[in-house]
C-alpha positions as a LaTeX table, in Angstrom:
\begin{tabular}{lrrr}
\hline
Residue & $x$ (\AA) & $y$ (\AA) & $z$ (\AA) \\
\hline
Met1 & 3.25 & 17.46 & 6.88 \\
Lys2 & 1.89 & 14.18 & 5.60 \\
Ile3 & $-1.67$ & 13.25 & 6.68 \\
Gly4 & $-3.42$ & 10.02 & 5.92 \\
Arg5 & $-6.68$ & 8.33 & 6.78 \\
Phe6 & $-6.42$ & 4.94 & 8.41 \\
Lys7 & $-8.35$ & 2.13 & 10.11 \\
Lys8 & $-7.25$ & 0.06 & 13.12 \\
Gly9 & $-9.80$ & $-2.34$ & 14.48 \\
Asp10 & $-13.16$ & $-0.53$ & 14.44 \\
Ser11 & $-11.57$ & 2.91 & 14.61 \\
Ile12 & $-11.17$ & 5.24 & 11.56 \\
Phe13 & $-8.97$ & 8.28 & 11.97 \\
Phe14 & $-6.78$ & 10.82 & 10.32 \\
Gly15 & $-3.13$ & 10.49 & 11.30 \\
Ile16 & 0.22 & 12.25 & 10.76 \\
Val17 & 2.75 & 10.09 & 9.01 \\
Lys18 & 6.36 & 10.38 & 10.26 \\
Gly19 & 8.69 & 7.81 & 8.85 \\
Arg20 & 7.11 & 4.44 & 9.78 \\
Asp21 & 4.96 & 5.97 & 12.50 \\
Val22 & 1.30 & 7.03 & 12.33 \\
Ile23 & 0.18 & 9.53 & 15.02 \\
Pro24 & $-3.62$ & 9.66 & 15.26 \\
Leu25 & $-5.33$ & 13.07 & 15.22 \\
Val26 & $-8.28$ & 14.41 & 17.20 \\
Glu27 & $-9.81$ & 15.99 & 14.04 \\
Lys28 & $-12.65$ & 14.08 & 12.43 \\
Arg29 & $-13.42$ & 16.30 & 9.45 \\
Val30 & $-11.29$ & 17.41 & 6.48 \\
Ser31 & $-12.20$ & 21.11 & 7.22 \\
Asp32 & $-10.82$ & 20.66 & 10.72 \\
Leu33 & $-7.44$ & 19.76 & 9.31 \\
Met34 & $-7.17$ & 23.18 & 7.67 \\
Glu35 & $-7.41$ & 24.88 & 11.07 \\
Ser36 & $-5.49$ & 22.61 & 13.43 \\
Lys37 & $-3.80$ & 19.25 & 13.73 \\
Thr38 & $-4.08$ & 17.96 & 17.34 \\
Pro39 & $-2.26$ & 14.67 & 17.90 \\
Leu40 & $-3.36$ & 12.06 & 20.36 \\
Asp41 & $-0.93$ & 10.26 & 22.65 \\
Glu42 & $-0.99$ & 6.96 & 20.69 \\
Ile43 & 1.56 & 6.07 & 18.01 \\
Tyr44 & 1.16 & 3.11 & 15.61 \\
Asn45 & 3.61 & 1.52 & 13.31 \\
Ile46 & 2.42 & 1.96 & 9.74 \\
Lys47 & 2.24 & $-1.85$ & 9.37 \\
Glu48 & $-0.40$ & $-1.97$ & 12.16 \\
Val49 & $-2.98$ & 0.15 & 10.25 \\
Lys50 & $-5.00$ & $-0.27$ & 7.10 \\
Phe51 & $-4.77$ & 2.51 & 4.49 \\
Leu52 & $-8.00$ & 4.22 & 3.52 \\
Pro53 & $-8.49$ & 6.89 & 0.84 \\
Pro54 & $-7.06$ & 10.01 & 2.44 \\
Thr55 & $-10.49$ & 11.71 & 2.42 \\
Lys56 & $-14.11$ & 10.71 & 1.94 \\
Val57 & $-14.72$ & 12.02 & $-1.60$ \\
Ser58 & $-17.99$ & 13.52 & $-2.82$ \\
Lys59 & $-16.57$ & 13.90 & $-6.29$ \\
Val60 & $-13.44$ & 13.58 & $-8.37$ \\
Val61 & $-13.06$ & 16.32 & $-10.97$ \\
Ala62 & $-10.63$ & 15.26 & $-13.70$ \\
Val63 & $-8.73$ & 17.42 & $-16.17$ \\
Gly64 & $-7.91$ & 15.84 & $-19.53$ \\
Leu65 & $-4.98$ & 16.59 & $-21.91$ \\
Asn66 & $-3.22$ & 18.90 & $-19.44$ \\
Tyr67 & 0.28 & 17.94 & $-20.67$ \\
Lys68 & 1.17 & 18.90 & $-24.21$ \\
Ala69 & 3.11 & 15.59 & $-24.83$ \\
His70 & 0.13 & 13.52 & $-23.67$ \\
Ala71 & $-2.25$ & 15.38 & $-25.99$ \\
Glu72 & 0.14 & 14.68 & $-28.83$ \\
Glu73 & 0.36 & 10.91 & $-28.00$ \\
Met74 & $-3.47$ & 10.77 & $-28.03$ \\
Gly75 & $-3.67$ & 12.62 & $-31.33$ \\
Lys76 & $-5.74$ & 15.47 & $-29.77$ \\
Pro77 & $-5.35$ & 19.22 & $-30.21$ \\
Leu78 & $-4.27$ & 21.29 & $-27.17$ \\
Pro79 & $-7.25$ & 22.49 & $-25.18$ \\
Glu80 & $-7.95$ & 26.19 & $-25.11$ \\
Glu81 & $-9.75$ & 25.70 & $-21.79$ \\
Pro82 & $-9.43$ & 22.83 & $-19.23$ \\
Leu83 & $-11.18$ & 19.72 & $-20.54$ \\
Leu84 & $-13.23$ & 18.42 & $-17.59$ \\
Phe85 & $-14.87$ & 15.16 & $-16.73$ \\
Met86 & $-15.88$ & 13.36 & $-13.53$ \\
Lys87 & $-15.16$ & 10.10 & $-11.74$ \\
Pro88 & $-17.67$ & 8.91 & $-9.19$ \\
Ser89 & $-16.89$ & 8.38 & $-5.52$ \\
Thr90 & $-17.69$ & 4.66 & $-5.97$ \\
Ala91 & $-14.54$ & 4.30 & $-8.13$ \\
Val92 & $-12.24$ & 5.49 & $-5.31$ \\
Ile93 & $-9.90$ & 3.02 & $-3.65$ \\
Ser94 & $-6.91$ & 3.33 & $-1.39$ \\
Asn95 & $-3.22$ & 2.45 & $-1.45$ \\
Lys96 & $-2.50$ & $-1.32$ & $-1.67$ \\
Met97 & $-6.02$ & $-2.18$ & $-2.96$ \\
Lys98 & $-6.80$ & $-3.96$ & $-6.18$ \\
Ile99 & $-7.74$ & $-2.42$ & $-9.52$ \\
Ile100 & $-10.30$ & $-4.78$ & $-11.06$ \\
Leu101 & $-10.30$ & $-5.16$ & $-14.84$ \\
Pro102 & $-13.89$ & $-5.38$ & $-16.13$ \\
Pro103 & $-14.60$ & $-8.05$ & $-18.74$ \\
Ile104 & $-16.29$ & $-5.53$ & $-21.08$ \\
Ser105 & $-12.98$ & $-3.78$ & $-21.74$ \\
Lys106 & $-10.08$ & $-5.24$ & $-23.72$ \\
Arg107 & $-7.63$ & $-2.48$ & $-22.73$ \\
Val108 & $-7.40$ & $-0.75$ & $-19.36$ \\
Asp109 & $-4.60$ & 1.88 & $-18.95$ \\
Tyr110 & $-2.76$ & 3.49 & $-16.06$ \\
Glu111 & $-2.50$ & 7.29 & $-15.89$ \\
Gly112 & $-0.30$ & 8.61 & $-13.07$ \\
Glu113 & $-1.38$ & 12.12 & $-11.87$ \\
Leu114 & $-1.00$ & 14.76 & $-9.23$ \\
Ala115 & $-4.21$ & 15.16 & $-7.18$ \\
Ile116 & $-5.33$ & 18.34 & $-5.44$ \\
Val117 & $-7.29$ & 17.76 & $-2.20$ \\
Ile118 & $-9.81$ & 20.46 & $-1.24$ \\
Gly119 & $-9.87$ & 21.45 & 2.42 \\
Lys120 & $-12.58$ & 24.17 & 2.47 \\
Lys121 & $-15.96$ & 24.57 & 0.78 \\
Cys122 & $-15.47$ & 27.05 & $-2.03$ \\
Lys123 & $-17.29$ & 28.68 & $-4.92$ \\
Asn124 & $-16.15$ & 31.37 & $-7.36$ \\
Ile125 & $-12.70$ & 31.85 & $-5.99$ \\
Lys126 & $-9.85$ & 33.76 & $-7.59$ \\
Glu127 & $-6.70$ & 32.04 & $-8.74$ \\
Glu128 & $-4.66$ & 33.80 & $-6.05$ \\
Glu129 & $-7.07$ & 32.55 & $-3.37$ \\
Ala130 & $-6.73$ & 28.82 & $-4.35$ \\
Lys131 & $-3.96$ & 28.08 & $-1.85$ \\
Asp132 & $-6.29$ & 29.03 & 0.98 \\
Val133 & $-8.74$ & 26.29 & 0.11 \\
Ile134 & $-6.34$ & 23.50 & $-0.75$ \\
Leu135 & $-5.50$ & 21.03 & 2.03 \\
Gly136 & $-2.65$ & 19.48 & 0.05 \\
Tyr137 & $-1.58$ & 17.10 & $-2.69$ \\
Thr138 & $-1.26$ & 13.42 & $-3.33$ \\
Cys139 & $-0.93$ & 10.68 & $-5.95$ \\
Phe140 & $-3.72$ & 9.40 & $-8.20$ \\
Asn141 & $-4.09$ & 6.81 & $-10.91$ \\
Asp142 & $-6.74$ & 7.77 & $-13.44$ \\
Val143 & $-7.45$ & 4.18 & $-14.54$ \\
Thr144 & $-9.10$ & 4.24 & $-17.97$ \\
Ala145 & $-10.84$ & 1.67 & $-20.18$ \\
Arg146 & $-9.05$ & 3.05 & $-23.25$ \\
Asp147 & $-11.08$ & 1.06 & $-25.88$ \\
Leu148 & $-14.33$ & 2.31 & $-24.44$ \\
Gln149 & $-13.06$ & 5.90 & $-24.23$ \\
Lys150 & $-12.32$ & 5.81 & $-27.92$ \\
Lys151 & $-15.71$ & 4.32 & $-28.74$ \\
Asp152 & $-17.78$ & 6.79 & $-26.65$ \\
Val153 & $-18.36$ & 10.50 & $-27.27$ \\
Gln154 & $-17.73$ & 11.33 & $-23.61$ \\
Tyr155 & $-15.51$ & 9.68 & $-20.99$ \\
Thr156 & $-17.98$ & 8.69 & $-18.26$ \\
Arg157 & $-18.13$ & 4.90 & $-18.93$ \\
Ala158 & $-14.39$ & 4.47 & $-19.54$ \\
Lys159 & $-13.40$ & 6.31 & $-16.32$ \\
Ser160 & $-16.12$ & 5.23 & $-13.89$ \\
Phe161 & $-15.79$ & 1.54 & $-13.12$ \\
Asp162 & $-15.43$ & 0.55 & $-9.49$ \\
Thr163 & $-11.69$ & 0.64 & $-8.46$ \\
Phe164 & $-10.71$ & 3.02 & $-11.32$ \\
Ala165 & $-9.73$ & 5.86 & $-8.92$ \\
Pro166 & $-6.81$ & 4.80 & $-6.77$ \\
Tyr167 & $-5.92$ & 7.65 & $-4.41$ \\
Gly168 & $-3.19$ & 8.14 & $-1.80$ \\
Pro169 & $-1.22$ & 7.00 & 0.08 \\
Trp170 & $-1.48$ & 10.27 & 2.06 \\
Ile171 & $-1.65$ & 14.04 & 1.59 \\
Asn172 & 1.30 & 16.38 & 1.75 \\
Thr173 & $-0.09$ & 19.63 & 3.16 \\
Glu174 & 3.00 & 21.74 & 2.76 \\
Ile175 & 4.52 & 20.94 & $-0.68$ \\
Asp176 & 4.67 & 23.34 & $-3.67$ \\
Pro177 & 2.85 & 21.57 & $-6.51$ \\
Ile178 & 4.94 & 23.20 & $-9.24$ \\
Gly179 & 8.02 & 21.30 & $-10.42$ \\
Leu180 & 7.29 & 17.88 & $-8.97$ \\
Pro181 & 8.61 & 14.85 & $-10.85$ \\
Ile182 & 5.92 & 12.15 & $-11.52$ \\
Thr183 & 6.91 & 8.59 & $-12.29$ \\
Thr184 & 4.63 & 5.62 & $-13.05$ \\
Arg185 & 5.99 & 2.07 & $-12.91$ \\
Val186 & 4.47 & $-1.22$ & $-13.80$ \\
Asn187 & 6.16 & $-4.27$ & $-12.26$ \\
Gly188 & 9.16 & $-2.10$ & $-11.45$ \\
Glu189 & 9.62 & $-0.78$ & $-15.02$ \\
Val190 & 9.26 & 2.95 & $-15.57$ \\
Lys191 & 6.45 & 3.70 & $-18.00$ \\
Gln192 & 5.80 & 7.45 & $-17.37$ \\
Gln193 & 8.13 & 10.23 & $-16.37$ \\
Gly194 & 6.92 & 13.79 & $-16.24$ \\
Asn195 & 6.95 & 16.99 & $-14.21$ \\
Thr196 & 4.07 & 19.13 & $-12.97$ \\
Ser197 & 5.87 & 22.19 & $-14.41$ \\
Asp198 & 4.80 & 20.85 & $-17.87$ \\
Met199 & 1.13 & 21.35 & $-17.14$ \\
Ile200 & $-0.81$ & 23.57 & $-19.52$ \\
Phe201 & $-3.10$ & 24.79 & $-16.67$ \\
Ser202 & $-1.59$ & 25.17 & $-13.24$ \\
Pro203 & $-3.19$ & 23.65 & $-10.09$ \\
Phe204 & $-4.17$ & 27.01 & $-8.78$ \\
Phe205 & $-5.81$ & 28.04 & $-12.07$ \\
Leu206 & $-7.69$ & 24.67 & $-12.07$ \\
Val207 & $-9.13$ & 25.18 & $-8.60$ \\
Ser208 & $-10.36$ & 28.60 & $-9.46$ \\
Tyr209 & $-11.74$ & 27.60 & $-12.85$ \\
Ile210 & $-13.61$ & 24.53 & $-11.50$ \\
Ser211 & $-14.96$ & 26.53 & $-8.53$ \\
Lys212 & $-16.69$ & 28.85 & $-10.99$ \\
Ile213 & $-18.57$ & 25.90 & $-12.36$ \\
Met214 & $-19.39$ & 23.82 & $-9.21$ \\
Thr215 & $-19.09$ & 24.13 & $-5.49$ \\
Leu216 & $-16.09$ & 22.27 & $-4.18$ \\
Leu217 & $-16.42$ & 20.47 & $-0.83$ \\
Pro218 & $-13.89$ & 19.51 & 1.78 \\
Gly219 & $-12.39$ & 16.19 & 0.69 \\
Asp220 & $-13.06$ & 16.65 & $-3.02$ \\
Val221 & $-10.27$ & 15.75 & $-5.38$ \\
Ile222 & $-9.11$ & 17.46 & $-8.58$ \\
Ile223 & $-6.79$ & 15.35 & $-10.79$ \\
Thr224 & $-4.60$ & 17.42 & $-12.97$ \\
Gly225 & $-3.82$ & 15.35 & $-16.08$ \\
Thr226 & $-1.24$ & 12.71 & $-16.89$ \\
Pro227 & 2.19 & 12.96 & $-18.60$ \\
Pro228 & 2.89 & 10.95 & $-21.72$ \\
Gly229 & 3.53 & 7.18 & $-21.71$ \\
Val230 & 0.10 & 5.80 & $-20.83$ \\
Gly231 & $-0.27$ & 2.08 & $-21.43$ \\
Pro232 & $-2.15$ & $-1.08$ & $-20.64$ \\
Leu233 & $-2.49$ & $-3.09$ & $-17.41$ \\
Lys234 & $-2.97$ & $-6.78$ & $-17.12$ \\
Asp235 & $-3.93$ & $-9.30$ & $-14.51$ \\
Gly236 & $-1.16$ & $-9.67$ & $-11.86$ \\
Asp237 & 0.49 & $-6.33$ & $-12.50$ \\
Lys238 & 1.78 & $-4.05$ & $-9.71$ \\
Val239 & 1.37 & $-0.37$ & $-10.64$ \\
Glu240 & 3.00 & 2.49 & $-8.78$ \\
Val241 & 2.56 & 6.23 & $-9.03$ \\
Glu242 & 5.37 & 8.12 & $-7.33$ \\
Ile243 & 5.51 & 11.95 & $-6.91$ \\
Glu244 & 8.64 & 13.39 & $-5.41$ \\
Gly245 & 8.00 & 14.88 & $-2.01$ \\
Ile246 & 4.71 & 13.03 & $-1.58$ \\
Gly247 & 5.23 & 9.29 & $-1.72$ \\
Thr248 & 4.20 & 6.28 & $-3.80$ \\
Leu249 & 0.66 & 5.02 & $-4.47$ \\
Ile250 & 0.83 & 1.22 & $-4.96$ \\
Asn251 & $-2.00$ & $-0.97$ & $-6.39$ \\
Tyr252 & $-2.37$ & $-4.46$ & $-7.75$ \\
Val253 & $-4.30$ & $-5.42$ & $-10.83$ \\
Lys254 & $-6.83$ & $-8.34$ & $-10.97$ \\
Thr255 & $-9.28$ & $-9.55$ & $-13.68$ \\
Glu256 & $-12.86$ & $-9.50$ & $-12.54$ \\
Glu257 & $-14.07$ & $-12.96$ & $-11.69$ \\
Arg258 & $-17.52$ & $-13.91$ & $-13.05$ \\
Glu259 & $-19.79$ & $-15.95$ & $-10.81$ \\
Glu260 & $-20.77$ & $-19.25$ & $-12.31$ \\
Ala261 & $-24.47$ & $-19.78$ & $-13.02$ \\
\hline
\end{tabular}
């Protein structure tokens, strides 16, 4: 089942996506979606609604260098444990929104990734229990100011600019996250091709590992690393992250406009 979060007029709601139809749900909280999915009588065409990030996010927990080939292209050794960093909720944007290139950075890269969406509050869970707290999976673009990342000791500045966390377009609540092809395209040209079976640390291991460090809340997102082929974005680009069985996250790129004094 594909579940998104949408806005029509003044109303914000979760909805089931079936083809070009969006069927609004009664449920108002992410945790409710784990227990039941009660449709309303209304049906909207997907063109009638505005996409929102699929959940309201308290935090994005990111995993670096989780594909061997990406670690090699970055000149980094393979991690013995998951390499974690964070992206703030203020960086999150939805499908079809603009990625804004900040003037302080001379190179901003795309990084297409599989995202895990947490459905239940959890802490200190076992790997075999991870499925019970996962609502589903979606697409993510871990936009990165690459020049700042190389300059800084840690990743916070490079990963945290507003709009640097595109997320969506919806969540697949039933898909198996292992063996999913991931493709990133810029202006229609394929830039990244990978498969989630190539991850060093599996999605279920990551949920367990991270839950032993911090409490995960409904709506939180864990991004699982990017395949090789990262590269720069420029003003006017259209960037797409497609994951088989989920869908395609589409965003447009724009240079930040400075206000004149």
